[in-house]
Backbone as CSV, one residue per row, in Angstrom:
resi,resn,N_x,N_y,N_z,CA_x,CA_y,CA_z,C_x,C_y,C_z
1,MET,109.908,87.835,127.594,108.578,88.100,127.022,107.611,88.434,128.148
2,GLU,106.946,89.576,128.040,106.041,90.030,129.088,104.674,90.351,128.488
3,PHE,103.636,89.721,129.014,102.271,90.032,128.591,101.797,91.277,129.338
4,THR,101.106,92.157,128.632,100.685,93.411,129.241,99.364,93.291,129.994
5,SER,98.634,92.174,129.817,97.359,91.974,130.509,96.947,90.511,130.384
6,ASP,95.909,90.119,131.129,95.355,88.767,130.986,94.775,88.573,129.590
7,ASP,94.145,89.622,129.054,93.612,89.540,127.692,94.731,89.309,126.686
8,ALA,95.885,89.906,126.937,97.016,89.749,126.020,97.432,88.294,125.931
9,ARG,97.464,87.622,127.045,97.812,86.196,127.032,96.782,85.402,126.230
10,ALA,95.516,85.784,126.354,94.458,85.119,125.586,94.638,85.367,124.089
11,HIS,95.081,86.577,123.712,95.320,86.870,122.292,96.464,86.011,121.753
12,TYR,97.501,85.836,122.565,98.622,84.972,122.174,98.129,83.543,121.942
13,ASP,97.336,83.030,122.854,96.823,81.657,122.735,95.920,81.512,121.512
14,ALA,95.107,82.550,121.228,94.194,82.483,120.078,94.972,82.429,118.768
15,VAL,96.064,83.193,118.672,96.906,83.149,117.480,97.588,81.793,117.360
16,ARG,98.097,81.296,118.451,98.794,80.013,118.436,97.864,78.879,117.980
17,ASP,96.576,78.967,118.333,95.620,77.912,117.988,95.345,77.822,116.492
18,VAL,95.597,78.910,115.748,95.343,78.903,114.296,96.627,79.204,113.529
19,LEU,97.755,78.817,114.078,99.047,79.299,113.594,99.305,78.980,112.127
20,ASP,98.820,77.851,111.645,99.117,77.497,110.252,98.420,78.408,109.252
21,GLY,97.457,79.222,109.713,96.795,80.186,108.839,97.139,81.624,109.167
22,VAL,98.172,81.823,109.991,98.554,83.156,110.455,99.604,83.769,109.533
23,VAL,99.516,85.092,109.347,100.604,85.831,108.696,101.313,86.667,109.759
24,VAL,102.623,86.806,109.592,103.451,87.540,110.550,104.109,88.706,109.831
25,GLY,103.903,89.912,110.330,104.550,91.100,109.804,105.558,91.628,110.810
26,LEU,106.736,91.999,110.345,107.809,92.438,111.233,108.526,93.643,110.646
27,ASP,108.759,94.642,111.488,109.613,95.754,111.117,111.050,95.250,110.999
28,PHE,111.904,96.034,110.356,113.314,95.664,110.203,114.162,96.266,111.334
29,ASP,114.409,97.569,111.271,115.287,98.211,112.258,114.634,98.237,113.643
30,GLY,115.376,97.766,114.625,114.883,97.775,115.991,114.016,96.583,116.337
31,THR,113.679,95.789,115.330,112.824,94.615,115.545,113.556,93.346,115.135
32,LEU,113.935,93.252,113.864,114.771,92.139,113.405,116.253,92.491,113.439
33,SER,116.540,93.783,113.382,117.931,94.256,113.365,118.148,95.253,114.482
34,PRO,119.231,95.153,115.243,119.528,96.172,116.251,119.713,97.539,115.601
35,VAL,119.257,98.593,116.278,119.474,99.952,115.800,120.948,100.323,115.993
36,VAL,121.562,100.864,114.937,122.983,101.234,114.980,123.138,102.681,114.535
37,ASP,124.274,103.283,114.877,124.506,104.688,114.550,124.529,104.928,113.046
38,ASP,125.117,104.005,112.291,125.173,104.114,110.836,124.055,103.263,110.239
39,PRO,122.999,103.880,109.698,121.873,103.093,109.180,122.254,102.125,108.066
40,GLU,123.390,102.387,107.394,123.816,101.493,106.323,124.550,100.267,106.857
41,ALA,124.814,100.255,108.162,125.529,99.129,108.777,124.586,98.146,109.463
42,ALA,123.282,98.370,109.370,122.315,97.493,110.037,122.319,96.096,109.416
43,ARG,122.222,95.094,110.269,122.139,93.701,109.829,121.164,92.959,110.728
44,LEU,120.624,91.856,110.247,119.721,91.048,111.054,120.416,90.577,112.325
45,HIS,119.645,90.478,113.399,120.160,89.831,114.601,120.618,88.425,114.215
46,PRO,121.730,87.942,114.756,122.248,86.627,114.344,121.250,85.483,114.476
47,GLY,120.338,85.596,115.419,119.362,84.518,115.597,118.130,84.634,114.732
48,ALA,117.975,85.782,114.027,116.749,86.017,113.267,116.546,85.042,112.104
49,PRO,117.551,84.774,111.261,117.303,83.847,110.145,116.831,82.469,110.608
50,GLY,117.462,81.925,111.635,117.045,80.616,112.127,115.641,80.639,112.687
51,ALA,115.302,81.693,113.431,113.959,81.800,114.000,112.906,81.924,112.903
52,LEU,113.218,82.697,111.858,112.265,82.862,110.767,112.093,81.569,109.975
53,LEU,113.179,80.828,109.802,113.067,79.546,109.109,112.210,78.565,109.908
54,GLU,112.420,78.550,111.212,111.612,77.671,112.060,110.143,78.090,112.021
55,LEU,109.909,79.389,112.030,108.546,79.903,111.982,107.873,79.570,110.658
56,ALA,108.660,79.534,109.578,108.107,79.271,108.247,107.389,77.931,108.171
57,GLU,107.798,76.999,108.984,107.144,75.690,108.982,105.807,75.701,109.708
58,ALA,105.523,76.818,110.401,104.325,76.856,111.238,103.259,77.824,110.752
59,VAL,103.630,78.836,109.942,102.682,79.884,109.558,102.456,79.896,108.052
60,ARG,101.531,80.751,107.625,101.210,80.840,106.193,102.227,81.690,105.427
61,ALA,102.593,82.836,105.971,103.525,83.733,105.272,104.105,84.727,106.265
62,VAL,105.270,85.273,105.886,105.962,86.264,106.709,106.279,87.463,105.825
63,ALA,106.123,88.665,106.393,106.471,89.876,105.658,107.340,90.777,106.520
64,VAL,108.389,91.310,105.922,109.153,92.394,106.531,108.542,93.688,106.001
65,ILE,107.994,94.487,106.904,107.321,95.733,106.523,108.141,96.869,107.106
66,THR,108.828,97.599,106.253,109.875,98.512,106.699,109.802,99.862,106.016
67,GLY,110.348,100.872,106.685,110.496,102.167,106.046,111.676,102.225,105.098
68,ARG,112.559,101.261,105.179,113.704,101.208,104.271,113.254,100.871,102.849
69,PRO,114.032,101.281,101.845,113.785,100.761,100.502,113.874,99.237,100.510
70,ALA,113.021,98.586,99.772,113.004,97.123,99.764,114.350,96.546,99.372
71,ARG,114.978,97.134,98.349,116.267,96.611,97.867,117.310,96.653,98.982
72,GLN,117.284,97.717,99.767,118.243,97.872,100.852,117.996,96.838,101.952
73,ALA,116.745,96.649,102.333,116.425,95.664,103.372,116.792,94.252,102.925
74,ILE,116.529,93.940,101.665,116.856,92.611,101.142,118.363,92.368,101.220
75,ALA,119.146,93.380,100.817,120.604,93.231,100.842,121.134,93.122,102.260
76,MET,120.660,93.972,103.149,121.165,93.988,104.518,120.797,92.731,105.295
77,GLY,119.640,92.176,104.975,119.194,90.983,105.683,119.435,89.691,104.938
78,ASP,120.055,89.790,103.747,120.238,88.609,102.895,118.899,87.888,102.726
79,LEU,117.845,88.676,102.494,116.487,88.143,102.511,116.140,87.335,101.270
80,ASP,116.874,87.542,100.172,116.590,86.721,98.996,116.949,85.263,99.267
81,ALA,118.115,85.046,99.871,118.506,83.675,100.222,117.595,83.107,101.303
82,LEU,117.251,83.941,102.293,116.358,83.488,103.353,114.990,83.139,102.780
83,GLY,114.510,83.948,101.822,113.217,83.674,101.199,113.206,82.348,100.468
84,ASP,114.294,82.025,99.762,114.383,80.732,99.079,114.301,79.582,100.091
85,ALA,115.007,79.740,101.202,114.993,78.700,102.224,113.611,78.568,102.863
86,MET,112.911,79.696,103.021,111.566,79.646,103.595,110.578,78.976,102.648
87,LEU,110.744,79.220,101.344,109.877,78.542,100.375,110.015,77.032,100.494
88,ASP,111.239,76.583,100.738,111.470,75.148,100.910,110.784,74.617,102.153
89,ARG,110.523,75.502,103.114,109.855,75.095,104.356,108.342,75.265,104.282
90,GLY,107.844,75.790,103.149,106.400,75.868,102.962,105.783,77.221,103.198
91,ALA,106.591,78.278,103.384,106.032,79.614,103.609,106.690,80.624,102.682
92,GLU,105.934,81.633,102.302,106.426,82.694,101.436,106.978,83.836,102.291
93,LEU,108.036,84.494,101.803,108.571,85.688,102.434,108.316,86.881,101.518
94,PHE,107.766,87.942,102.102,107.526,89.187,101.386,108.333,90.301,102.041
95,VAL,108.670,91.314,101.258,109.226,92.547,101.786,108.382,93.692,101.241
96,PHE,107.805,94.474,102.141,107.075,95.678,101.769,107.937,96.859,102.204
97,GLY,108.597,97.486,101.234,109.527,98.555,101.520,108.876,99.920,101.497
98,GLN,109.534,100.891,102.134,109.066,102.269,102.173,107.592,102.341,102.585
99,TYR,107.332,101.698,103.721,106.019,101.711,104.376,104.938,101.015,103.560
100,GLY,105.314,100.153,102.639,104.343,99.418,101.849,104.238,99.881,100.419
101,ASN,104.953,100.936,100.056,104.916,101.418,98.671,105.629,100.466,97.718
102,GLU,106.614,99.727,98.227,107.345,98.770,97.396,106.999,97.350,97.828
103,ARG,107.063,96.432,96.864,106.704,95.046,97.158,107.695,94.097,96.489
104,TRP,108.134,93.109,97.256,109.016,92.047,96.756,108.569,90.748,97.394
105,SER,108.708,89.643,96.665,108.431,88.337,97.259,109.496,87.343,96.822
106,ALA,109.689,86.323,97.636,110.685,85.304,97.319,110.322,84.566,96.043
107,THR,109.043,84.432,95.766,108.606,83.749,94.551,108.846,84.595,93.314
108,GLU,108.496,85.881,93.395,108.568,86.745,92.227,109.976,87.287,91.977
109,GLN,110.734,87.562,93.059,112.126,88.003,92.967,112.311,89.298,92.169
110,ARG,111.349,90.188,92.242,111.541,91.523,91.664,110.760,92.524,92.497
111,ILE,111.205,93.774,92.468,110.602,94.825,93.282,109.639,95.643,92.434
112,ARG,108.434,95.783,92.928,107.460,96.674,92.293,107.459,97.983,93.080
113,SER,107.591,99.094,92.372,107.714,100.379,93.054,107.039,101.478,92.244
114,PRO,106.334,102.414,92.911,105.762,103.557,92.200,106.806,104.639,91.955
115,ARG,106.399,105.709,91.308,107.281,106.850,91.108,107.403,107.645,92.410
116,PRO,108.500,108.406,92.585,108.628,109.249,93.778,107.482,110.248,93.868
117,PRO,107.085,110.617,95.084,105.967,111.558,95.242,106.316,112.944,94.724
118,ALA,105.303,113.628,94.204,105.497,115.008,93.760,105.934,115.852,94.953
119,GLY,106.878,116.724,94.725,107.336,117.612,95.784,108.576,117.135,96.499
120,LEU,108.948,115.858,96.349,110.091,115.342,97.100,111.404,115.967,96.609
121,ALA,111.551,116.122,95.309,112.790,116.700,94.778,112.965,118.151,95.249
122,SER,111.881,118.920,95.252,111.946,120.301,95.726,112.254,120.344,97.217
123,PHE,111.668,119.434,97.967,111.953,119.351,99.398,113.447,119.118,99.638
124,GLU,114.022,118.191,98.892,115.444,117.873,99.058,116.337,119.077,98.744
125,ARG,115.963,119.867,97.756,116.765,121.038,97.395,116.762,122.081,98.516
126,GLU,115.652,122.194,99.222,115.522,123.208,100.263,115.969,122.707,101.634
127,LEU,116.119,121.406,101.798,116.441,120.834,103.104,117.765,121.341,103.690
128,PRO,118.874,121.442,102.919,120.134,121.889,103.529,120.028,123.221,104.253
129,GLN,119.264,124.164,103.700,119.099,125.462,104.355,118.373,125.314,105.689
130,VAL,117.373,124.442,105.737,116.639,124.187,106.983,117.571,123.589,108.029
131,LEU,118.420,122.666,107.613,119.358,122.048,108.553,120.342,123.086,109.092
132,ARG,120.857,123.945,108.217,121.801,124.974,108.663,121.139,125.947,109.636
133,SER,119.917,126.340,109.334,119.210,127.298,110.186,118.938,126.734,111.571
134,ALA,118.799,125.409,111.656,118.540,124.759,112.939,119.826,124.349,113.649
135,GLY,120.968,124.733,113.099,122.236,124.351,113.702,122.495,122.868,113.633
136,ALA,122.040,122.243,112.560,122.174,120.789,112.415,122.645,120.428,111.017
137,ALA,123.547,121.228,110.474,124.021,120.996,109.113,124.704,119.647,108.960
138,GLU,125.252,119.112,110.062,125.961,117.836,109.993,125.051,116.623,110.137
139,ALA,123.734,116.814,110.250,122.808,115.676,110.293,122.960,114.847,109.023
140,TYR,122.843,113.544,109.172,122.992,112.652,108.024,121.673,112.558,107.272
141,VAL,121.693,112.871,105.991,120.497,112.823,105.149,120.561,111.575,104.283
142,GLU,119.569,110.725,104.443,119.495,109.463,103.698,118.422,109.584,102.624
143,GLU,118.820,109.474,101.371,117.878,109.520,100.258,117.407,108.099,99.957
144,LYS,116.095,107.897,100.014,115.540,106.551,99.876,114.809,106.324,98.548
145,GLY,114.788,107.312,97.701,114.081,107.164,96.436,112.659,107.665,96.523
146,LEU,111.866,107.094,97.438,110.485,107.521,97.646,110.350,108.358,98.909
147,ALA,111.450,108.575,99.621,111.427,109.312,100.878,112.820,109.850,101.175
148,VAL,112.885,110.729,102.170,114.152,111.259,102.671,114.123,111.137,104.189
149,ALA,115.225,110.655,104.765,115.315,110.526,106.215,116.469,111.365,106.732
150,VAL,116.207,112.130,107.780,117.229,112.954,108.416,117.565,112.305,109.756
151,HIS,118.808,111.852,109.886,119.248,111.138,111.090,120.080,112.050,111.980
152,THR,119.801,112.034,113.285,120.603,112.816,114.239,121.421,111.930,115.168
153,ARG,121.343,110.617,115.014,121.981,109.693,115.954,123.496,109.882,116.040
154,ARG,124.138,110.271,114.948,125.590,110.418,114.936,126.063,111.747,115.547
155,MET,125.151,112.658,115.842,125.522,113.995,116.283,125.869,114.008,117.772
156,ASP,126.532,115.090,118.217,126.953,115.174,119.622,125.768,115.155,120.574
157,ASP,124.670,115.803,120.182,123.454,115.840,120.995,122.291,115.367,120.132
158,PRO,122.140,114.057,119.940,121.112,113.555,119.021,119.697,114.008,119.375
159,ALA,119.347,113.949,120.651,117.989,114.310,121.059,117.741,115.806,120.866
160,GLY,118.722,116.636,121.222,118.553,118.072,121.054,118.414,118.475,119.597
161,ALA,119.241,117.884,118.748,119.158,118.175,117.317,117.816,117.717,116.750
162,PHE,117.366,116.567,117.189,116.073,116.051,116.746,114.964,117.047,117.086
163,GLU,114.949,117.531,118.321,113.910,118.467,118.754,113.966,119.771,117.958
164,ARG,115.171,120.244,117.646,115.288,121.484,116.869,114.792,121.314,115.436
165,LEU,114.863,120.097,114.928,114.563,119.876,113.514,113.107,119.499,113.227
166,VAL,112.415,118.939,114.191,111.079,118.391,113.901,110.153,119.455,113.301
167,LYS,110.023,120.595,113.943,109.072,121.608,113.465,109.460,122.203,112.118
168,PRO,110.717,122.627,111.911,111.041,123.200,110.593,110.962,122.186,109.455
169,ILE,111.328,120.930,109.714,111.205,119.907,108.665,109.733,119.628,108.378
170,ALA,108.908,119.606,109.430,107.471,119.400,109.228,106.871,120.527,108.403
171,ALA,107.298,121.765,108.673,106.776,122.906,107.919,107.196,122.837,106.452
172,LEU,108.451,122.469,106.211,108.926,122.331,104.837,108.189,121.202,104.114
173,ALA,107.982,120.102,104.802,107.254,118.977,104.201,105.825,119.378,103.852
174,GLU,105.190,120.107,104.749,103.807,120.523,104.488,103.716,121.413,103.257
175,ARG,104.697,122.293,103.081,104.685,123.160,101.896,104.740,122.362,100.609
176,HIS,105.359,121.189,100.676,105.485,120.356,99.479,104.503,119.182,99.482
177,ARG,103.500,119.276,100.349,102.427,118.270,100.429,102.963,116.881,100.735
178,LEU,103.909,116.857,101.649,104.480,115.604,102.121,104.183,115.465,103.611
179,THR,104.431,114.291,104.146,104.195,114.052,105.567,105.495,113.635,106.240
180,ILE,105.575,113.828,107.565,106.770,113.394,108.288,106.432,112.225,109.202
181,GLU,107.437,111.405,109.442,107.332,110.258,110.346,108.498,110.354,111.328
182,PRO,108.286,110.979,112.504,109.365,111.022,113.493,109.623,109.630,114.055
183,GLY,110.889,109.318,114.310,111.240,108.014,114.862,112.345,108.140,115.889
184,ARG,113.137,107.101,116.019,114.207,107.051,117.009,115.426,107.799,116.468
185,ASN,115.488,109.116,116.773,116.548,109.991,116.270,116.579,110.051,114.747
186,VAL,115.412,109.987,114.153,115.301,110.109,112.704,113.964,110.757,112.376
187,ILE,113.954,111.609,111.363,112.725,112.230,110.854,112.624,111.857,109.389
188,GLU,111.595,111.116,109.047,111.429,110.669,107.665,110.348,111.490,106.993
189,VAL,110.590,111.861,105.758,109.646,112.656,104.971,109.251,111.852,103.743
190,ARG,107.942,111.715,103.542,107.446,110.871,102.459,106.020,111.270,102.109
191,SER,105.464,110.584,101.130,104.048,110.744,100.820,103.215,110.134,101.938
192,GLY,102.064,110.712,102.207,101.187,110.168,103.244,100.160,109.197,102.713
193,ASP,100.307,108.778,101.457,99.287,107.924,100.836,99.331,106.473,101.312
194,MET,100.446,106.047,101.896,100.597,104.652,102.320,101.263,104.603,103.674
195,HIS,100.858,103.641,104.508,101.538,103.420,105.777,101.509,101.925,106.085
196,LYS,102.196,101.540,107.149,102.348,100.118,107.455,101.026,99.436,107.796
197,GLY,100.091,100.194,108.351,98.787,99.604,108.651,98.060,99.179,107.396
198,GLN,98.090,100.024,106.364,97.465,99.660,105.091,98.166,98.455,104.474
199,ALA,99.488,98.465,104.523,100.243,97.341,103.960,99.895,96.044,104.680
200,LEU,99.782,96.097,106.006,99.468,94.888,106.769,98.059,94.396,106.470
201,ARG,97.103,95.303,106.398,95.726,94.898,106.083,95.649,94.225,104.702
202,ALA,96.339,94.807,103.724,96.337,94.230,102.382,96.984,92.849,102.385
203,PHE,98.039,92.692,103.155,98.736,91.407,103.282,97.815,90.354,103.880
204,VAL,97.100,90.710,104.921,96.156,89.786,105.561,95.080,89.357,104.575
205,ALA,94.517,90.313,103.846,93.448,89.999,102.896,93.950,89.140,101.748
206,GLU,95.108,89.487,101.207,95.671,88.750,100.079,95.944,87.292,100.438
207,GLN,96.440,87.068,101.648,96.782,85.716,102.084,95.591,84.960,102.662
208,GLU,94.434,85.638,102.740,93.241,85.043,103.354,93.595,84.468,104.723
209,ALA,94.326,85.268,105.486,94.829,84.833,106.784,93.698,84.677,107.791
210,VAL,93.882,83.760,108.714,92.912,83.557,109.801,93.471,84.082,111.121
211,GLY,94.608,84.737,111.065,95.217,85.344,112.237,96.396,86.184,111.804
212,VAL,96.818,87.128,112.673,97.897,88.034,112.295,98.733,88.398,113.513
213,VAL,100.041,88.499,113.295,100.983,88.979,114.299,101.777,90.114,113.666
214,PHE,101.975,91.201,114.413,102.871,92.247,113.932,103.790,92.664,115.055
215,GLY,105.095,92.829,114.720,106.079,93.290,115.685,106.797,94.527,115.179
216,GLY,106.905,95.544,116.039,107.599,96.762,115.669,108.123,97.483,116.892
217,ASP,108.860,98.575,116.644,109.525,99.258,117.755,109.420,100.765,117.727
218,ASP,108.827,101.363,116.679,108.931,102.807,116.537,107.590,103.399,116.107
219,LEU,107.530,104.733,116.039,106.269,105.406,115.742,105.727,105.051,114.364
220,GLY,106.606,104.713,113.431,106.148,104.306,112.112,105.402,102.991,112.105
221,ASP,105.427,102.278,113.241,104.723,101.000,113.359,103.347,101.141,113.998
222,VAL,103.015,102.335,114.476,101.761,102.513,115.214,100.554,102.138,114.368
223,GLU,100.538,102.555,113.094,99.371,102.228,112.250,99.209,100.724,112.086
224,ALA,100.322,99.986,112.044,100.225,98.522,111.953,99.713,97.937,113.265
225,PHE,100.157,98.482,114.407,99.617,98.053,115.696,98.103,98.241,115.711
226,GLU,97.684,99.427,115.259,96.249,99.737,115.268,95.485,98.852,114.290
227,ALA,96.108,98.496,113.177,95.447,97.610,112.214,95.189,96.237,112.831
228,VAL,96.163,95.712,113.576,95.964,94.420,114.248,94.806,94.510,115.229
229,ARG,94.767,95.572,116.002,93.708,95.725,117.002,92.338,95.855,116.332
230,ALA,92.270,96.556,115.189,91.006,96.692,114.474,90.559,95.365,113.877
231,LEU,91.497,94.623,113.292,91.163,93.306,112.741,90.696,92.367,113.842
232,ARG,91.308,92.477,115.002,90.918,91.637,116.143,89.496,91.986,116.601
233,ALA,89.173,93.273,116.571,87.817,93.686,116.944,86.776,93.117,115.985
234,ASP,87.209,92.840,114.752,86.315,92.241,113.753,86.293,90.716,113.833
235,GLY,87.032,90.143,114.802,86.969,88.702,115.018,88.182,87.914,114.588
236,LEU,89.217,88.573,114.054,90.415,87.863,113.609,91.422,87.790,114.758
237,PRO,91.884,86.606,115.142,92.915,86.535,116.179,94.132,87.368,115.778
238,GLY,94.638,88.168,116.711,95.770,89.037,116.401,96.614,89.302,117.622
239,LEU,97.900,89.540,117.380,98.846,89.784,118.461,99.754,90.948,118.082
240,VAL,99.889,91.925,118.980,100.753,93.081,118.783,101.986,92.911,119.666
241,VAL,103.152,92.943,119.053,104.415,92.725,119.757,105.245,94.000,119.699
242,CYS,105.652,94.499,120.858,106.518,95.672,120.931,107.939,95.243,121.233
243,SER,108.849,95.563,120.315,110.278,95.400,120.554,110.736,96.633,121.311
244,ALA,110.779,96.529,122.621,110.856,97.709,123.475,112.239,98.343,123.483
245,SER,112.234,99.676,123.657,113.471,100.430,123.830,113.165,101.630,124.704
246,GLN,114.193,102.186,125.321,114.018,103.380,126.137,113.721,104.599,125.283
247,GLU,114.024,104.530,123.974,113.806,105.673,123.087,112.341,105.843,122.720
248,GLN,111.560,104.756,122.743,110.142,104.836,122.404,109.309,104.040,123.411
249,PRO,109.261,104.451,124.664,108.510,103.694,125.664,106.992,103.742,125.467
250,ASP,106.485,104.739,124.718,105.039,104.900,124.576,104.385,103.757,123.814
251,LEU,105.140,103.036,122.996,104.542,101.954,122.206,104.088,100.786,123.071
252,VAL,104.641,100.684,124.270,104.298,99.568,125.151,102.803,99.523,125.428
253,ARG,102.177,100.697,125.559,100.751,100.727,125.919,99.855,100.170,124.810
254,LEU,100.362,100.094,123.587,99.572,99.569,122.465,99.781,98.078,122.249
255,ALA,100.717,97.490,122.981,101.141,96.117,122.697,100.459,95.102,123.600
256,ASP,100.428,93.863,123.122,99.991,92.717,123.935,101.189,92.057,124.600
257,VAL,102.302,92.034,123.859,103.523,91.394,124.345,104.667,92.388,124.199
258,VAL,105.476,92.504,125.232,106.651,93.373,125.199,107.885,92.497,125.337
259,VAL,108.818,92.674,124.405,110.063,91.905,124.437,111.241,92.871,124.445
260,ASP,112.405,92.368,124.797,113.598,93.189,124.936,114.352,93.263,123.613
261,GLY,113.894,94.148,122.722,114.592,94.380,121.466,114.642,93.168,120.555
262,PRO,115.495,93.206,119.520,115.600,92.089,118.575,115.867,90.730,119.224
263,PRO,116.718,90.625,120.273,116.869,89.298,120.899,115.553,88.754,121.433
264,GLY,114.721,89.641,121.989,113.418,89.210,122.483,112.474,88.822,121.369
265,VAL,112.555,89.523,120.234,111.732,89.163,119.073,112.095,87.769,118.583
266,VAL,113.391,87.513,118.479,113.857,86.187,118.046,113.335,85.106,118.989
267,GLU,113.399,85.375,120.278,112.911,84.398,121.266,111.413,84.162,121.103
268,LEU,110.651,85.232,120.891,109.199,85.101,120.718,108.857,84.299,119.477
269,LEU,109.536,84.583,118.354,109.257,83.844,117.120,109.545,82.358,117.304
270,GLY,110.638,82.056,117.989,110.957,80.657,118.260,109.928,80.009,119.153
271,ASP,109.446,80.753,120.134,108.415,80.227,121.038,107.138,79.910,120.283
272,LEU,106.729,80.810,119.404,105.533,80.564,118.595,105.707,79.318,117.738
273,ALA,106.853,79.206,117.077,107.086,78.061,116.180,107.073,76.745,116.943
274,ARG,107.652,76.730,118.108,107.724,75.475,118.874,106.382,75.074,119.462
275,ARG,105.465,76.024,119.573,104.146,75.730,120.147,103.096,75.412,119.103
276,ARG,103.508,75.233,117.835,102.517,74.981,116.785,101.816,73.667,116.999
């Protein structure tokens, strides 16, 4: 765990001082789960369930805020069982899927989801031609219901394929009034009406939190990082945690604490819980 400044250490201490009223938001891939070549093979870091259970005794609520569909994140992380165990420890577990468009809680045990955005079906029909034209026909296309993700990680030259695809996919998305979210060898296309920052702000307000922590690793987490910083400027103790990787080094400059991937996140959560 590395603090990025003296002020960052002060932000950590301020959150720790009000920990029983703090909400914690965490990304899934790259934060709680190691990034893997097959997105369907992702699982929680082995230490994550124990760390989250320990944290549940110290904070008000925890949310997994992810670009994945909520149902998929729940299954991959066994979050329904973890949520039941967290309720027994006095904290609620939420999952905000597809950047906050979907909502699930351990108490309610059902997913609330809107309809897919207009234009997504037409985008999907035209996408194969765009992939072929960019010499990336073998890119893996993940249909998420409310979004589509194009993965290049499995390809021979993931970075090169990613660079060839960003502009044509962005142009196609714009024609259908959709937005793109570039990430770690993935380009996600979705509605621009919701992002993780909005989801985090709503979570803080709903829980009447007196402090907030958010941890993430990719460009889709930037709005949540910025939301923490804005809430902190308004007087709410807040901490931004970067689960660092060589694929997205730019996020470090927005963070208060930098940790070494999911193992570092697990260590940080345990440290917070033990210091309550």
